[in-house]
C-alpha positions as CSV (number, residue, x, y, z in Angstrom):
1,M,22.7,-59.9,47.0
2,K,19.0,-60.7,46.1
3,N,17.9,-57.6,48.1
4,K,20.2,-55.1,46.3
5,Q,18.7,-55.6,42.8
6,P,15.3,-54.2,43.6
7,L,16.9,-51.2,45.3
8,K,19.0,-50.4,42.2
9,K,16.0,-50.6,40.0
10,T,14.1,-48.3,42.3
11,I,16.9,-45.7,42.3
12,C,17.1,-45.9,38.4
13,L,13.3,-45.3,38.1
14,V,13.4,-42.3,40.4
15,C,16.3,-40.7,38.5
16,Y,14.5,-41.3,35.1
17,A,11.3,-39.7,36.5
18,L,13.2,-36.6,37.7
19,L,14.9,-36.3,34.3
20,W,11.5,-36.6,32.5
21,W,9.9,-34.0,34.8
22,G,12.7,-31.5,34.2
23,C,12.6,-31.8,30.4
24,S,8.8,-31.5,30.3
25,N,9.0,-28.2,32.3
26,A,11.6,-26.8,30.0
27,V,9.4,-27.5,26.9
28,R,6.3,-26.0,28.6
29,S,8.3,-22.9,29.5
30,Q,9.3,-22.4,25.8
31,Q,5.7,-22.9,24.6
32,N,4.4,-20.4,27.1
33,E,6.9,-17.8,25.9
34,S,6.0,-18.3,22.2
35,D,2.2,-18.3,23.0
36,S,2.3,-15.0,25.0
37,P,0.3,-12.1,23.7
38,S,3.4,-10.0,23.1
39,A,4.8,-12.8,20.8
40,Q,1.6,-12.9,18.7
41,I,0.7,-9.3,18.2
42,A,-0.9,-8.9,14.7
43,G,0.1,-12.4,13.9
44,H,3.2,-12.0,11.8
45,N,5.9,-9.8,10.3
46,F,7.6,-8.7,13.5
47,R,11.3,-8.2,14.3
48,E,12.6,-8.0,17.8
49,D,15.2,-5.4,18.6
50,T,16.9,-5.0,22.0
51,D,18.5,-1.7,22.9
52,H,21.0,-1.7,25.8
53,S,21.2,1.5,27.7
54,E,24.0,2.1,30.2
55,K,22.5,5.4,31.4
56,T,19.1,4.0,32.5
57,G,20.1,0.4,33.2
58,R,17.0,-0.7,31.3
59,R,16.6,-2.7,28.2
60,P,13.4,-2.0,26.2
61,V,12.2,-5.0,24.3
62,Q,10.9,-3.7,21.0
63,K,9.2,-5.4,18.2
64,R,8.9,-3.9,14.7
65,Q,6.2,-4.5,12.2
66,D,6.9,-4.4,8.5
67,F,4.4,-2.0,6.8
68,R,4.5,-2.1,3.0
69,V,2.6,0.6,1.0
70,M,1.7,0.2,-2.6
71,F,0.0,2.3,-5.3
72,Y,-1.3,1.0,-8.6
73,N,-3.2,2.5,-11.5
74,V,-5.1,-0.6,-12.6
75,E,-6.2,0.7,-16.0
76,N,-10.0,0.7,-16.4
77,L,-11.1,-1.9,-13.9
78,F,-14.7,-1.9,-15.0
79,D,-17.4,-4.5,-14.4
80,T,-19.5,-5.8,-17.3
81,Y,-22.8,-4.1,-16.2
82,D,-24.2,-0.9,-17.6
83,D,-24.4,2.1,-15.2
84,P,-27.0,4.4,-16.7
85,R,-25.6,7.3,-14.7
86,K,-22.1,7.0,-16.1
87,N,-20.5,6.8,-19.5
88,D,-19.2,3.2,-19.2
89,N,-20.6,2.0,-22.5
90,E,-17.2,1.2,-24.0
91,F,-16.6,-1.4,-21.3
92,L,-19.6,-3.6,-21.9
93,P,-19.8,-7.0,-23.6
94,D,-21.3,-5.3,-26.7
95,G,-19.3,-2.1,-26.3
96,A,-16.3,-0.8,-28.3
97,M,-13.8,-2.7,-26.1
98,R,-15.8,-6.0,-26.1
99,W,-15.5,-6.1,-22.4
100,T,-16.7,-9.7,-21.8
101,P,-16.9,-11.5,-18.4
102,A,-13.9,-13.6,-19.5
103,R,-11.8,-10.5,-20.0
104,Y,-13.1,-8.9,-16.8
105,Y,-12.1,-11.9,-14.6
106,R,-8.8,-12.2,-16.4
107,H,-8.0,-8.6,-15.5
108,L,-9.1,-9.2,-11.9
109,R,-6.7,-12.2,-11.7
110,K,-3.8,-10.2,-13.2
111,T,-4.4,-7.3,-10.8
112,A,-4.3,-9.7,-7.9
113,Q,-1.1,-11.3,-9.3
114,V,0.7,-7.9,-9.2
115,I,-0.4,-7.1,-5.7
116,S,0.7,-10.6,-4.5
117,A,4.0,-10.4,-6.4
118,I,4.9,-7.0,-5.0
119,G,4.4,-8.3,-1.6
120,E,6.9,-11.1,-2.0
121,W,6.4,-13.3,1.1
122,D,3.6,-11.1,2.3
123,T,1.1,-8.8,0.5
124,P,1.2,-5.0,1.2
125,A,-0.4,-3.7,4.3
126,V,-2.2,-1.0,2.3
127,C,-2.6,-0.5,-1.4
128,G,-4.0,2.5,-3.2
129,L,-5.8,1.9,-6.5
130,C,-7.1,4.2,-9.2
131,E,-9.4,3.6,-12.2
132,V,-11.7,1.4,-10.2
133,E,-15.3,1.6,-11.2
134,N,-17.2,0.6,-8.1
135,D,-17.7,-1.6,-5.0
136,T,-18.5,-4.6,-7.2
137,V,-15.1,-4.9,-8.7
138,L,-13.4,-4.6,-5.4
139,V,-15.6,-7.3,-3.8
140,H,-14.7,-9.5,-6.8
141,L,-11.0,-8.6,-6.6
142,L,-10.8,-9.5,-2.9
143,N,-13.1,-12.5,-2.9
144,R,-12.7,-14.2,-6.3
145,T,-9.0,-14.1,-6.8
146,S,-5.8,-15.2,-4.9
147,L,-6.3,-12.2,-2.6
148,K,-9.1,-14.0,-0.8
149,E,-6.7,-15.5,1.7
150,Q,-5.2,-12.1,2.6
151,H,-8.1,-10.7,4.6
152,Y,-8.3,-7.3,2.9
153,D,-11.1,-4.8,3.4
154,Y,-11.6,-1.7,1.2
155,C,-13.1,1.7,0.9
156,I,-13.8,3.8,-2.3
157,T,-14.7,7.3,-3.4
158,T,-18.1,8.2,-4.8
159,G,-16.9,10.8,-7.3
160,N,-18.6,12.4,-10.3
161,D,-16.1,11.4,-13.0
162,A,-17.9,11.2,-16.3
163,R,-16.8,7.6,-17.0
164,G,-17.5,6.5,-13.4
165,I,-14.0,5.6,-12.3
166,N,-12.9,6.1,-8.7
167,N,-10.0,5.9,-6.2
168,A,-9.9,3.1,-3.7
169,L,-7.8,1.7,-0.8
170,I,-7.5,-1.9,0.2
171,Y,-6.0,-2.6,3.6
172,Q,-5.2,-5.6,5.9
173,R,-7.2,-5.3,9.0
174,D,-4.5,-6.7,11.3
175,K,-2.1,-4.0,10.3
176,F,-4.3,-1.0,9.8
177,K,-7.3,-0.4,12.0
178,Y,-9.8,1.5,9.9
179,L,-11.5,4.4,11.6
180,G,-13.1,6.3,8.8
181,H,-12.9,7.7,5.3
182,S,-14.3,10.6,3.2
183,S,-14.7,11.3,-0.5
184,E,-13.3,14.8,-1.1
185,R,-14.8,16.7,-4.1
186,I,-12.2,19.0,-5.7
187,P,-13.5,22.6,-6.1
188,F,-12.4,23.3,-9.7
189,T,-12.2,26.9,-11.0
190,N,-13.9,25.6,-14.1
191,K,-17.3,24.8,-12.6
192,R,-18.2,22.4,-15.3
193,K,-15.1,20.2,-14.7
194,R,-15.8,16.7,-13.4
195,S,-13.1,14.4,-12.1
196,R,-12.3,11.8,-9.5
197,D,-12.7,12.7,-5.8
198,I,-9.7,12.4,-3.5
199,L,-10.0,9.5,-1.1
200,H,-9.1,10.3,2.5
201,V,-8.7,7.3,4.8
202,W,-7.7,7.5,8.5
203,G,-6.9,4.6,10.9
204,E,-4.7,3.4,13.7
205,L,-1.4,1.6,13.5
206,I,0.1,-1.2,15.7
207,N,2.0,1.4,17.7
208,G,-1.1,3.3,18.6
209,E,-0.4,6.2,16.2
210,R,-2.8,7.6,13.6
211,L,-2.1,7.4,9.9
212,D,-3.9,9.5,7.3
213,L,-3.8,8.3,3.7
214,F,-4.9,10.2,0.5
215,V,-5.4,8.3,-2.7
216,C,-5.5,10.6,-5.8
217,H,-6.0,10.6,-9.6
218,F,-5.6,14.1,-10.8
219,P,-7.2,15.3,-14.1
220,S,-5.5,14.0,-17.2
221,R,-3.6,15.8,-19.9
222,S,-6.1,14.9,-22.5
223,G,-6.7,18.2,-24.5
224,G,-3.1,19.4,-24.0
225,E,-0.7,19.6,-21.1
226,K,-0.8,23.4,-20.7
227,E,-4.5,23.6,-21.4
228,T,-5.3,21.2,-18.6
229,E,-2.7,22.3,-16.1
230,P,-5.1,24.7,-14.2
231,D,-7.2,21.6,-13.3
232,R,-4.3,19.8,-11.8
233,L,-3.3,22.9,-9.9
234,D,-6.8,23.2,-8.5
235,A,-6.5,19.6,-7.3
236,A,-3.0,20.1,-5.9
237,K,-4.0,23.2,-3.9
238,F,-7.1,21.5,-2.5
239,L,-5.0,18.5,-1.4
240,R,-2.5,20.8,0.2
241,K,-5.4,22.4,2.2
242,L,-6.5,19.0,3.4
243,C,-3.0,18.2,4.6
244,D,-2.7,21.6,6.3
245,S,-6.0,21.0,8.1
246,L,-4.5,17.8,9.6
247,Y,-1.4,19.7,10.7
248,K,-3.6,22.2,12.6
249,I,-5.1,19.3,14.6
250,R,-1.9,17.3,15.0
251,P,1.4,19.0,14.3
252,D,3.1,15.6,14.2
253,A,0.7,14.1,11.7
254,N,1.6,10.9,9.8
255,I,0.5,11.5,6.2
256,I,0.8,9.4,3.0
257,V,-0.3,10.9,-0.3
258,M,-0.2,8.5,-3.2
259,G,-1.6,8.5,-6.7
260,D,-1.5,9.1,-10.4
261,F,-0.9,12.9,-10.6
262,N,-0.7,13.1,-14.4
263,D,2.3,15.3,-13.8
264,N,6.0,14.7,-13.1
265,P,7.6,15.5,-9.8
266,Y,9.1,18.7,-11.2
267,D,5.8,20.0,-12.5
268,K,4.0,22.9,-10.8
269,S,1.1,21.0,-9.4
270,V,3.3,18.5,-7.6
271,Q,5.6,21.2,-6.3
272,T,2.6,23.1,-5.0
273,M,1.6,20.1,-2.9
274,L,5.0,19.8,-1.2
275,K,5.2,23.3,0.3
276,G,3.4,23.9,3.6
277,S,2.8,27.3,5.3
278,K,5.7,26.3,7.7
279,A,8.9,24.5,6.7
280,K,8.1,21.7,9.2
281,D,4.9,21.0,7.4
282,N,6.5,20.4,4.0
283,L,5.9,17.0,2.4
284,V,8.6,14.7,1.0
285,N,8.3,13.1,-2.4
286,L,9.8,9.6,-2.3
287,F,9.8,9.5,-6.1
288,G,11.0,13.0,-6.7
289,D,14.6,12.3,-7.6
290,P,15.0,10.4,-10.8
291,K,18.7,9.6,-10.0
292,K,17.5,7.5,-7.0
293,L,14.8,5.5,-8.9
294,N,15.4,2.0,-10.1
295,F,13.6,2.3,-13.4
296,Q,12.9,5.0,-16.1
297,G,9.3,5.7,-15.0
298,T,5.9,4.3,-14.4
299,H,4.1,5.4,-17.7
300,K,5.2,5.6,-21.3
301,F,3.6,7.9,-23.9
302,Q,4.9,8.3,-27.4
303,G,8.2,6.7,-26.6
304,E,8.9,8.8,-23.5
305,W,8.8,7.6,-19.9
306,S,7.3,9.8,-17.2
307,Q,6.9,9.5,-13.4
308,L,3.2,10.2,-13.1
309,D,2.7,7.8,-10.1
310,Q,4.2,9.1,-6.9
311,M,4.1,8.6,-3.1
312,I,4.5,11.7,-0.9
313,I,4.8,11.6,2.9
314,S,5.0,13.9,5.9
315,K,8.3,14.5,7.6
316,N,7.1,12.8,10.8
317,W,6.1,9.6,8.9
318,S,9.5,9.6,7.1
319,R,11.2,8.4,10.3
320,Y,9.7,5.0,9.7
321,L,10.9,4.7,6.1
322,E,13.2,1.8,5.3
323,K,16.2,3.2,3.5
324,D,16.3,2.8,-0.3
325,S,12.9,1.0,-0.2
326,P,10.9,3.4,-2.5
327,R,10.9,1.7,-5.9
328,I,9.1,1.1,-9.1
329,F,7.9,-2.5,-9.5
330,A,9.0,-3.5,-13.0
331,P,9.4,-7.2,-13.4
332,D,9.5,-8.7,-16.9
333,F,5.9,-10.0,-16.8
334,L,4.6,-6.4,-16.5
335,L,6.7,-5.3,-19.6
336,T,6.6,-5.9,-23.3
337,K,9.4,-7.8,-25.0
338,K,12.4,-5.6,-25.9
339,N,12.3,-4.2,-29.4
340,N,15.3,-3.9,-31.8
341,R,16.5,-0.9,-29.8
342,G,16.2,-2.7,-26.5
343,E,13.2,-0.7,-25.3
344,Q,10.2,-1.9,-23.3
345,S,6.9,-0.5,-22.3
346,P,4.2,-1.5,-19.7
347,L,2.3,-4.5,-21.1
348,R,-1.1,-2.8,-21.1
349,K,-4.6,-4.2,-21.4
350,Y,-5.5,-2.4,-24.6
351,T,-3.7,-0.5,-27.4
352,G,-6.4,1.7,-28.7
353,K,-9.3,-0.7,-29.1
354,I,-7.1,-3.8,-29.7
355,Y,-7.1,-6.1,-26.7
356,K,-3.6,-7.1,-25.6
357,G,-4.5,-8.9,-22.4
358,G,-1.8,-7.2,-20.3
359,H,-1.9,-5.9,-16.8
360,S,-2.0,-2.0,-17.0
361,D,-0.5,0.9,-18.9
362,H,1.1,2.0,-15.6
363,L,3.7,0.3,-13.4
364,P,3.1,0.2,-9.6
365,I,5.2,1.8,-6.9
366,V,6.0,0.6,-3.4
367,A,7.7,1.8,-0.2
368,D,8.5,-0.1,3.0
369,F,8.2,1.3,6.5
370,S,9.1,-0.3,9.9
371,L,6.8,0.5,12.8
372,P,8.0,0.1,16.4
373,F,5.9,-1.6,19.0
374,T,7.4,-1.3,22.5
375,G,6.4,-4.0,25.0
376,T,7.3,-4.4,28.7
377,E,10.7,-3.1,29.5
378,K,13.1,-5.5,31.2
379,P,15.8,-4.2,33.6
380,V,19.4,-4.9,32.6
381,A,21.1,-7.3,35.0
382,P,23.7,-5.5,37.1
């Protein structure tokens, strides 16, 4: 009997060792799968879809990346320094708007708040901005606000607008591989006309495709809608030529045009942009149908809402659009309190020369896209 006890203990120890070894291998196997490159592409925001095919007997394992696009007119995002080449005197500490460093940094924080809020759990992959003065304000926006943790980079136009405002794009480097950009000067019929250049940015997506983005701020209606319409038509025709030049190189071009067009979707300038020389080259206005919009508009003037801010895309790019995702971002913190008629307006920074401390006189727009990334195909088990 004395000899049997050590034998039992030995058998128990061997069984325990085998059980521990099996569990450890299972854990290591799960860790290896989660640490594989295909599981970590771009770091986040992937969904995995599996498509069973009876014909091929193969199952492509496909991951999809969420790609959110935003546009926002940030209303006079000036720094506090004098640019002797531009008419920015109003937005100086001793200027008419009393544009102090405190007000400047408050506006930076509020702009960052909107971009973060529109991203919900994650900030937009790309965001077009207009009424941005220069590189300085973008560096401050991306490094001295809550956006610092989002790893954005930027590019900006170098236009000849009299006040010195420009168009810009901020983009997340892990979702949009920047390849280049250009500042496109609009050839106006009126040779004395000065305005913002069109920003053209091109880059590569996670699925290897190229994406071309245009950020615009067409000439304003100041001086009269009809009187200034020729300027916006010149801008629209030029933008259409830029898109057509892309179609000649790549018939299946992925194009996003976004901006403040200072015209509504039904106006002549916007309609001019949509029509290509061939039907397949027509562009699609995601904000062209007021019945499908979730809010009255993005800008309010003399009590009337208008849809000046729009996002227009190529037919090829539209296949990635998430259904019903194009929307106006209109949370309560971007709007005034309701008046006695229940009406609201964008909570703007200034009313005339009276400082209100709001965000902007425009509401931002957003649309979601879903990009496929196909990894190694796995055969379906017979």
